[in-house]
C-alpha positions as CSV (number, residue, x, y, z in Angstrom):
1,M,33.5,-9.5,11.2
2,A,31.4,-12.6,11.8
3,V,27.7,-12.5,10.8
4,L,25.2,-14.1,13.1
5,G,22.8,-16.3,11.1
6,D,25.2,-16.4,8.0
7,T,23.8,-19.0,5.6
8,S,26.9,-18.8,3.3
9,S,24.5,-17.9,0.4
10,P,25.7,-15.6,-2.3
11,F,23.6,-12.8,-0.8
12,D,25.2,-13.2,2.7
13,R,28.6,-13.3,1.0
14,S,27.8,-10.0,-0.7
15,I,26.9,-8.5,2.7
16,K,30.1,-9.8,4.3
17,N,32.2,-8.4,1.5
18,A,30.5,-5.0,1.8
19,V,31.0,-5.0,5.6
20,A,34.7,-5.8,5.3
21,D,35.2,-3.0,2.8
22,V,33.0,-0.4,4.6
23,E,34.8,-1.1,7.9
24,A,38.2,-0.7,6.2
25,F,37.0,2.6,4.6
26,W,36.0,4.0,8.0
27,R,39.2,2.8,9.8
28,K,41.0,5.0,7.2
29,N,38.5,7.9,7.0
30,Y,37.1,8.2,10.6
31,P,40.1,10.2,11.9
32,K,39.4,12.8,9.1
33,V,35.9,13.5,10.4
34,S,36.5,13.0,14.2
35,G,39.4,15.4,14.8
36,G,42.0,12.6,14.6
37,K,40.3,10.0,16.8
38,A,40.6,6.3,15.8
39,Y,37.6,4.5,14.5
40,P,35.7,2.7,17.3
41,E,34.8,-0.8,16.1
42,L,31.1,-1.9,16.2
43,K,30.3,-3.2,19.7
44,G,27.3,-5.2,18.7
45,K,26.9,-8.0,16.2
46,I,25.8,-8.2,12.5
47,Y,22.5,-10.2,12.2
48,S,21.5,-11.9,9.0
49,V,17.8,-12.7,9.6
50,D,14.8,-14.0,7.8
51,G,12.3,-11.3,8.5
52,D,9.4,-13.8,8.4
53,R,11.0,-16.3,10.8
54,L,13.2,-14.8,13.6
55,T,15.2,-17.3,15.6
56,A,15.9,-17.0,19.3
57,A,19.4,-15.9,18.5
58,D,18.0,-13.1,16.3
59,K,15.9,-11.9,19.2
60,E,19.0,-11.2,21.2
61,N,19.3,-8.1,19.1
62,A,18.0,-5.1,21.2
63,C,15.9,-3.6,18.4
64,L,14.3,-6.9,17.4
65,R,13.4,-7.6,21.0
66,Q,11.5,-4.3,21.0
67,D,9.9,-4.8,17.5
68,P,10.2,-8.3,15.9
69,K,8.8,-6.9,12.7
70,A,11.4,-4.2,12.3
71,A,13.6,-6.4,10.1
72,V,11.0,-7.3,7.4
73,S,12.2,-6.0,4.0
74,N,14.7,-3.9,5.9
75,A,18.3,-3.3,6.8
76,F,19.0,-1.0,9.7
77,Y,21.6,0.1,12.3
78,C,20.4,-0.6,15.8
79,L,21.4,2.3,18.1
80,A,20.4,0.3,21.2
81,D,23.3,-2.2,21.0
82,D,25.5,-0.7,18.2
83,S,24.6,-3.5,15.8
84,L,23.4,-4.0,12.2
85,V,20.5,-6.1,11.0
86,Y,19.5,-7.1,7.5
87,D,16.7,-9.2,6.1
88,R,18.1,-12.0,3.8
89,N,14.7,-13.4,2.7
90,P,14.8,-13.5,-1.1
91,E,11.2,-12.5,-1.3
92,H,11.8,-9.3,0.6
93,L,13.1,-5.9,-0.4
94,V,16.8,-5.9,0.3
95,A,17.5,-9.2,-1.5
96,Q,15.2,-8.2,-4.4
97,L,17.0,-4.9,-4.9
98,G,20.3,-6.9,-5.2
99,A,18.7,-9.3,-7.6
100,K,17.2,-6.6,-9.9
101,Y,19.9,-3.9,-9.7
102,G,23.1,-5.8,-9.0
103,Q,25.2,-6.5,-5.9
104,F,26.7,-3.0,-5.8
105,I,23.4,-1.6,-4.4
106,I,23.8,-4.0,-1.5
107,A,27.1,-2.4,-0.6
108,A,25.5,1.0,-0.9
109,V,22.8,0.0,1.5
110,I,25.3,-1.3,4.0
111,A,27.4,1.9,3.6
112,H,24.2,3.9,4.4
113,E,23.5,2.0,7.6
114,W,27.2,2.3,8.6
115,G,26.7,6.0,8.1
116,H,24.3,5.9,11.0
117,A,26.9,4.1,13.1
118,I,29.3,6.9,12.4
119,Q,26.6,9.5,13.4
120,Q,26.3,7.7,16.7
121,R,30.1,7.8,17.3
122,L,30.2,11.5,16.4
123,G,27.2,12.3,18.7
124,I,24.9,13.1,15.8
125,F,22.5,10.2,15.6
126,G,20.2,9.7,18.6
127,G,21.8,12.6,20.5
128,G,18.5,14.2,21.5
129,S,18.5,16.6,18.5
130,D,15.2,17.9,17.3
131,R,16.6,18.0,13.8
132,P,14.2,16.3,11.3
133,T,15.0,12.8,10.3
134,I,15.6,13.7,6.7
135,Y,18.9,15.4,7.7
136,T,20.4,12.3,9.3
137,E,19.1,10.0,6.6
138,T,20.5,12.0,3.7
139,Q,23.8,12.4,5.7
140,A,23.9,8.6,5.7
141,D,23.2,8.7,2.0
142,C,26.2,11.0,1.6
143,A,28.4,8.6,3.6
144,S,27.3,5.8,1.3
145,G,28.3,8.0,-1.6
146,A,31.8,8.6,-0.1
147,F,32.2,4.8,0.1
148,I,30.9,4.4,-3.5
149,A,33.6,6.8,-4.6
150,A,36.3,4.6,-3.0
151,A,34.9,1.5,-4.8
152,L,34.8,3.3,-8.1
153,N,38.4,4.4,-7.6
154,H,39.5,0.8,-6.9
155,Q,40.3,1.5,-3.2
156,T,38.3,-1.5,-1.9
157,T,39.3,-5.1,-1.6
158,Y,36.1,-7.1,-2.2
159,V,33.5,-4.7,-3.7
160,T,34.2,-3.7,-7.3
161,A,32.2,-1.3,-9.3
162,S,32.0,0.2,-12.8
163,Q,30.1,3.3,-13.9
164,A,27.4,1.0,-15.2
165,D,27.1,-0.6,-11.7
166,L,26.7,2.9,-10.2
167,E,23.9,3.8,-12.7
168,R,22.0,0.6,-11.8
169,T,22.5,1.4,-8.1
170,L,21.2,4.9,-8.4
171,L,18.1,3.5,-10.3
172,G,17.5,1.0,-7.5
173,Y,18.1,3.7,-4.8
174,L,15.1,5.6,-6.3
175,Q,12.9,2.7,-5.2
176,V,13.5,3.5,-1.5
177,R,12.6,7.2,-1.7
178,D,9.8,8.6,0.4
179,P,6.3,8.3,-1.0
180,P,4.6,11.7,-1.4
181,P,4.0,13.0,2.2
182,V,0.6,14.1,3.3
183,S,2.2,16.1,6.1
184,A,5.7,17.4,7.1
185,E,5.8,14.7,9.8
186,Q,5.8,12.0,7.1
187,I,9.0,13.2,5.6
188,S,11.8,10.8,6.7
189,H,14.4,9.8,4.1
190,G,13.8,12.3,1.3
191,N,12.4,12.0,-2.2
192,G,14.5,10.8,-5.1
193,F,16.1,14.2,-5.7
194,D,17.1,14.6,-2.0
195,R,18.5,11.1,-1.6
196,L,20.5,11.0,-4.9
197,S,21.8,14.5,-4.5
198,A,23.1,13.6,-1.0
199,M,24.8,10.5,-2.4
200,A,26.2,12.4,-5.3
201,D,27.7,14.9,-2.8
202,G,29.4,12.1,-1.0
203,V,30.8,10.7,-4.3
204,A,32.1,14.1,-5.3
205,K,33.2,15.7,-2.0
206,S,34.2,12.8,0.3
207,A,33.3,11.8,3.9
208,T,34.8,15.1,5.3
209,Y,32.0,17.0,3.5
210,C,29.3,14.6,4.7
211,F,30.2,15.0,8.3
212,G,31.4,18.6,8.1
213,N,29.7,21.7,9.5
214,S,28.0,22.7,6.3
215,F,26.1,19.5,5.6
216,F,23.0,20.3,7.7
217,S,22.6,23.7,5.9
218,R,21.4,21.9,2.8
219,S,18.0,22.4,1.3
220,F,15.5,19.7,0.4
221,T,12.9,19.4,-2.4
222,E,10.5,17.1,-0.7
223,R,7.3,18.9,0.4
224,P,4.0,17.8,1.8
225,F,0.8,18.4,-0.1
226,T,-0.4,21.9,0.3
227,S,-4.2,21.3,0.1
228,D,-6.8,18.6,-0.6
229,A,-6.8,19.7,-4.3
230,D,-3.0,19.3,-4.4
231,Y,-3.3,15.8,-2.9
232,L,-5.9,14.8,-5.4
233,R,-3.6,16.0,-8.2
234,H,-0.8,13.9,-6.6
235,G,1.2,17.1,-6.3
236,N,1.2,17.8,-10.0
237,L,0.7,21.3,-11.3
238,P,-2.4,21.7,-13.5
239,Y,-1.5,21.7,-17.1
240,S,-3.2,25.1,-17.7
241,Q,-0.9,26.7,-15.1
242,L,2.1,24.9,-16.4
243,V,1.9,26.3,-19.9
244,N,0.4,29.7,-19.2
245,A,2.8,32.5,-20.1
246,A,2.0,34.7,-17.2
247,P,2.0,34.0,-13.4
248,Q,-1.4,32.8,-12.2
249,N,-2.8,34.1,-8.9
250,G,0.6,35.2,-7.8
251,T,2.2,31.9,-8.6
252,D,4.9,31.6,-11.3
253,T,4.3,29.0,-14.0
254,L,7.1,26.9,-15.6
255,Q,7.0,29.1,-18.7
256,S,7.1,32.4,-16.8
257,T,9.9,31.1,-14.5
258,L,12.1,29.9,-17.3
259,N,11.7,33.1,-19.3
260,S,12.4,35.2,-16.2
261,Y,15.5,33.2,-15.5
262,W,16.9,33.4,-19.0
263,T,16.1,37.0,-19.3
264,A,18.1,37.8,-16.3
265,A,20.9,35.4,-17.3
266,A,21.1,37.0,-20.8
267,R,21.1,40.5,-19.3
268,S,24.1,39.5,-17.0
269,I,26.2,39.1,-20.1
270,S,24.7,42.1,-22.0
271,K,22.6,40.0,-24.2
272,G,18.9,40.0,-25.0
273,W,16.4,37.2,-24.6
274,K,13.3,36.5,-26.7
275,S,10.7,34.8,-24.5
276,V,9.8,31.2,-25.5
277,S,6.2,30.2,-25.6
278,Q,4.7,26.7,-25.2
279,R,1.6,25.6,-27.0
280,Q,-0.4,22.4,-26.9
281,A,-0.8,20.7,-30.3
282,A,-4.2,19.1,-31.1
283,H,-2.5,15.9,-32.3
284,P,1.1,15.7,-31.0
285,A,3.3,13.4,-33.1
286,C,4.3,11.2,-30.2
287,Q,5.0,7.5,-30.5
288,P,3.5,5.2,-27.8
289,S,5.9,4.4,-25.1
290,G,6.4,1.3,-23.0
291,P,5.5,1.0,-19.3
292,S,7.7,2.8,-16.7
293,E,8.5,1.5,-13.2
294,F,8.1,5.1,-12.0
295,N,4.4,5.5,-13.1
């Protein structure tokens, strides 16, 4: 498929390669999730844009006409005209993800957005459902995982991937997780656990699971802050509660939860369990560690 605004740069070539393989993947797999129906090709165009400098041709896109800033540091499926838009600006997020984590993450992003196109074709995406956004976003992550599995199994023509490529991609994918939400309304794509678990399900279980009846029964780990005090702690449990052996104010601690779990697990195989205790050393023998991108 031709890309409007294609600059023939290595980045644009990576996108075109991903598009070709993702389309081929869905021509093969769409009948498996649609009751045997053939895959409907994309009706709209694919737009390579510089998010800072949209051209007149870029603004032919229905979503960019409504919101010219929508493309900045973004790649998205546009429901309004069944198209796909991505920001090729090397200073913006999508290109920087590719530069830092490898080109396979670009294919994963395109496969995620194509997952939204599949949702539209199946009547899931934009169908008037009051289902929270996190369900459709993680379903698209699952679809991306299903495509990733095809690439890992050498079932793609242009996109190639090794286990090391996958590990870098997963690390990069964590960078586009939701920030801690202040309220439930701010939950959109899911935290790192939610996004990677959905992608892992796609890798392990295929597209038929992603678009099967059971997908939307999944649970999520992302939660809004429960109080002002929780917000000020950044959602972290106070250390005193974490290490305390007994539940505090009706809330289990990590130590009490683990000991309860392993007591029950040992009992299930007719074994005993001796509770483990945690203690804080006055001077822990820990070596200084380097900076982390997840601080």
